[in-house]
Phi, psi and omega in degrees: 000146177280164176300321180296321178294319178293317178301322180298325177297314181290326174295319177298320177299313180301316180297315181292321177294325176297318178296328178277358181058045177285178180304128183297328179295322178294316179299313180297324179298315178293321179295316180297315182291328176299316179294320179297316181295316183300324184260358182292137186287327182266155178293136177298323179298317178298314179300319179297315180295331180263008180054046182235026181298334180289351175292341181278127178302132177093357181270118175244198183304307186295316180293321179301315178298320179294319178297318178299319178297316180298314181297319183286322189245343182084004178208174180227116183302320179303316179293319179298319179294319178298317179296320180294319178298318180296318179294318181290321184268348184073183181274153182258000000 
């Protein structure tokens, strides 16, 4: 996956959490890391393979685990669940 594709996942998470009216700090964290990933010069996959994901501004424990999952599987279960909840519950 490209950095832009990965960034789109985190932007999508921020949007869905916003619709659920989750904690604003959490939403901002996902939005911030999406912007960092999109503009980061190195490939996220390379960073993951070199155990350097923390080089990305805004990446902490939880985001690092999510990035590793995306690199390993091409998707993120957390994001898939949020999308499913939104589809099942409709818009708020």
